[in-house]
C-alpha atoms as an extended CHARMM CRD file, in Angstrom:
* protein
*
        85  EXT
         1         1  UNK       CA              6.3180000000      -32.1230000000        1.4940000000  PROA      1               0.0000000000
         2         2  UNK       CA              7.8920000000      -28.9950000000        0.0020000000  PROA      2               0.0000000000
         3         3  UNK       CA              4.4880000000      -27.3500000000       -0.2230000000  PROA      3               0.0000000000
         4         4  UNK       CA              3.7330000000      -27.9640000000        3.4550000000  PROA      4               0.0000000000
         5         5  UNK       CA              7.1530000000      -26.6530000000        4.4750000000  PROA      5               0.0000000000
         6         6  UNK       CA              6.6550000000      -23.5120000000        2.4060000000  PROA      6               0.0000000000
         7         7  UNK       CA              3.1910000000      -23.0250000000        3.8720000000  PROA      7               0.0000000000
         8         8  UNK       CA              4.5930000000      -23.2740000000        7.3920000000  PROA      8               0.0000000000
         9         9  UNK       CA              7.3170000000      -20.7470000000        6.5210000000  PROA      9               0.0000000000
        10        10  UNK       CA              4.7710000000      -18.3020000000        5.0990000000  PROA      10              0.0000000000
        11        11  UNK       CA              2.4550000000      -18.6520000000        8.0820000000  PROA      11              0.0000000000
        12        12  UNK       CA              5.3690000000      -17.9330000000       10.4340000000  PROA      12              0.0000000000
        13        13  UNK       CA              6.3540000000      -14.9220000000        8.3390000000  PROA      13              0.0000000000
        14        14  UNK       CA              2.8070000000      -13.5440000000        8.4170000000  PROA      14              0.0000000000
        15        15  UNK       CA              2.5110000000      -14.1160000000       12.1600000000  PROA      15              0.0000000000
        16        16  UNK       CA              5.7200000000      -12.1940000000       12.8450000000  PROA      16              0.0000000000
        17        17  UNK       CA              5.1020000000       -9.3120000000       10.4350000000  PROA      17              0.0000000000
        18        18  UNK       CA              3.9030000000       -5.9020000000       11.5600000000  PROA      18              0.0000000000
        19        19  UNK       CA              0.6450000000       -4.3950000000       10.3740000000  PROA      19              0.0000000000
        20        20  UNK       CA              1.1140000000       -2.0200000000        7.4400000000  PROA      20              0.0000000000
        21        21  UNK       CA              0.8340000000        1.6990000000        8.1470000000  PROA      21              0.0000000000
        22        22  UNK       CA             -2.5670000000        3.2590000000        7.4370000000  PROA      22              0.0000000000
        23        23  UNK       CA             -3.0550000000        4.5870000000        3.9210000000  PROA      23              0.0000000000
        24        24  UNK       CA             -4.6450000000        7.7760000000        5.2040000000  PROA      24              0.0000000000
        25        25  UNK       CA             -3.6470000000        9.8870000000        8.1290000000  PROA      25              0.0000000000
        26        26  UNK       CA             -6.0870000000        9.2610000000       11.0270000000  PROA      26              0.0000000000
        27        27  UNK       CA             -7.0490000000       12.9560000000       11.1240000000  PROA      27              0.0000000000
        28        28  UNK       CA             -7.6460000000       13.2280000000        7.3580000000  PROA      28              0.0000000000
        29        29  UNK       CA            -11.4280000000       12.8730000000        7.7280000000  PROA      29              0.0000000000
        30        30  UNK       CA            -11.4870000000       15.7830000000       10.2030000000  PROA      30              0.0000000000
        31        31  UNK       CA             -9.4240000000       17.9740000000        7.8730000000  PROA      31              0.0000000000
        32        32  UNK       CA            -11.6890000000       17.1240000000        4.9300000000  PROA      32              0.0000000000
        33        33  UNK       CA            -14.8470000000       17.7430000000        7.0140000000  PROA      33              0.0000000000
        34        34  UNK       CA            -13.5000000000       21.1590000000        8.0720000000  PROA      34              0.0000000000
        35        35  UNK       CA            -12.7170000000       22.1080000000        4.4660000000  PROA      35              0.0000000000
        36        36  UNK       CA            -16.2030000000       21.1200000000        3.3200000000  PROA      36              0.0000000000
        37        37  UNK       CA            -17.7540000000       23.0910000000        6.2030000000  PROA      37              0.0000000000
        38        38  UNK       CA            -15.6920000000       26.1760000000        5.2360000000  PROA      38              0.0000000000
        39        39  UNK       CA            -16.6590000000       25.6870000000        1.5960000000  PROA      39              0.0000000000
        40        40  UNK       CA            -20.3480000000       25.5030000000        2.5070000000  PROA      40              0.0000000000
        41        41  UNK       CA            -20.0980000000       28.6780000000        4.5820000000  PROA      41              0.0000000000
        42        42  UNK       CA            -18.1660000000       30.5260000000        1.8810000000  PROA      42              0.0000000000
        43        43  UNK       CA            -20.5670000000       29.5110000000       -0.8920000000  PROA      43              0.0000000000
        44        44  UNK       CA            -23.5400000000       30.7600000000        1.1270000000  PROA      44              0.0000000000
        45        45  UNK       CA            -21.9190000000       34.1280000000        1.8180000000  PROA      45              0.0000000000
        46        46  UNK       CA            -22.5910000000       37.2710000000       -0.1740000000  PROA      46              0.0000000000
        47        47  UNK       CA            -19.1540000000       38.6980000000        0.6050000000  PROA      47              0.0000000000
        48        48  UNK       CA            -16.6360000000       38.7420000000       -2.2460000000  PROA      48              0.0000000000
        49        49  UNK       CA            -13.8250000000       37.6620000000        0.0770000000  PROA      49              0.0000000000
        50        50  UNK       CA            -15.8410000000       34.6120000000        1.1070000000  PROA      50              0.0000000000
        51        51  UNK       CA            -16.4750000000       33.6550000000       -2.5240000000  PROA      51              0.0000000000
        52        52  UNK       CA            -12.7380000000       33.9500000000       -3.1820000000  PROA      52              0.0000000000
        53        53  UNK       CA            -12.1380000000       31.6540000000       -0.2190000000  PROA      53              0.0000000000
        54        54  UNK       CA            -14.6350000000       29.1770000000       -1.7070000000  PROA      54              0.0000000000
        55        55  UNK       CA            -12.6830000000       29.1820000000       -4.9780000000  PROA      55              0.0000000000
        56        56  UNK       CA             -9.4410000000       28.4950000000       -3.0900000000  PROA      56              0.0000000000
        57        57  UNK       CA            -11.0280000000       25.6190000000       -1.1710000000  PROA      57              0.0000000000
        58        58  UNK       CA            -12.3000000000       24.0350000000       -4.3940000000  PROA      58              0.0000000000
        59        59  UNK       CA             -8.8270000000       24.4060000000       -5.9440000000  PROA      59              0.0000000000
        60        60  UNK       CA             -7.2870000000       22.6900000000       -2.9170000000  PROA      60              0.0000000000
        61        61  UNK       CA             -9.6380000000       19.7090000000       -3.3060000000  PROA      61              0.0000000000
        62        62  UNK       CA             -9.1010000000       19.1970000000       -7.0600000000  PROA      62              0.0000000000
        63        63  UNK       CA             -5.6160000000       18.2930000000       -8.1950000000  PROA      63              0.0000000000
        64        64  UNK       CA             -6.4340000000       17.5290000000      -11.8300000000  PROA      64              0.0000000000
        65        65  UNK       CA             -9.2590000000       17.6100000000      -14.3300000000  PROA      65              0.0000000000
        66        66  UNK       CA             -8.8910000000       14.6930000000      -16.7140000000  PROA      66              0.0000000000
        67        67  UNK       CA            -10.3570000000       14.8980000000      -20.2370000000  PROA      67              0.0000000000
        68        68  UNK       CA            -10.4750000000       11.7050000000      -22.2980000000  PROA      68              0.0000000000
        69        69  UNK       CA            -11.7430000000       11.5640000000      -25.8910000000  PROA      69              0.0000000000
        70        70  UNK       CA            -15.0360000000        9.7000000000      -26.0000000000  PROA      70              0.0000000000
        71        71  UNK       CA            -14.7680000000        6.2560000000      -27.5330000000  PROA      71              0.0000000000
        72        72  UNK       CA            -18.2550000000        6.1510000000      -29.0340000000  PROA      72              0.0000000000
        73        73  UNK       CA            -17.1330000000        7.7180000000      -32.3410000000  PROA      73              0.0000000000
        74        74  UNK       CA            -18.7600000000       11.0370000000      -31.5310000000  PROA      74              0.0000000000
        75        75  UNK       CA            -16.7920000000       14.1810000000      -30.9680000000  PROA      75              0.0000000000
        76        76  UNK       CA            -16.5320000000       15.0610000000      -27.3530000000  PROA      76              0.0000000000
        77        77  UNK       CA            -14.8180000000       14.1860000000      -24.1390000000  PROA      77              0.0000000000
        78        78  UNK       CA            -15.4330000000       12.2880000000      -20.9610000000  PROA      78              0.0000000000
        79        79  UNK       CA            -14.2030000000       14.0890000000      -17.8980000000  PROA      79              0.0000000000
        80        80  UNK       CA            -13.2090000000       13.2810000000      -14.3780000000  PROA      80              0.0000000000
        81        81  UNK       CA            -11.4990000000       14.8860000000      -11.4130000000  PROA      81              0.0000000000
        82        82  UNK       CA             -8.4620000000       13.7070000000       -9.5410000000  PROA      82              0.0000000000
        83        83  UNK       CA             -7.5900000000       14.8530000000       -6.0810000000  PROA      83              0.0000000000
        84        84  UNK       CA             -8.9560000000       14.8060000000       -2.5900000000  PROA      84              0.0000000000
        85        85  UNK       CA            -12.6150000000       14.8990000000       -3.5770000000  PROA      85              0.0000000000
């Protein structure tokens, strides 16, 4: 009996709850697409200012470079990137 009562309470709670906010801003894909387009254009340019812009775009996409010692007994590191990539 207690289990059924609790189930009913939980179902009512779920039915009355609001949907959670989105994890990503709805326009985030457009912003990311624009950055990648600008990066592509800058990388294909022969102008120094464009190459500097490409470096800035890459820096804006990478928040951290993570180095982890390899666990296979050999010297070396595994690496990964953290950020908006």
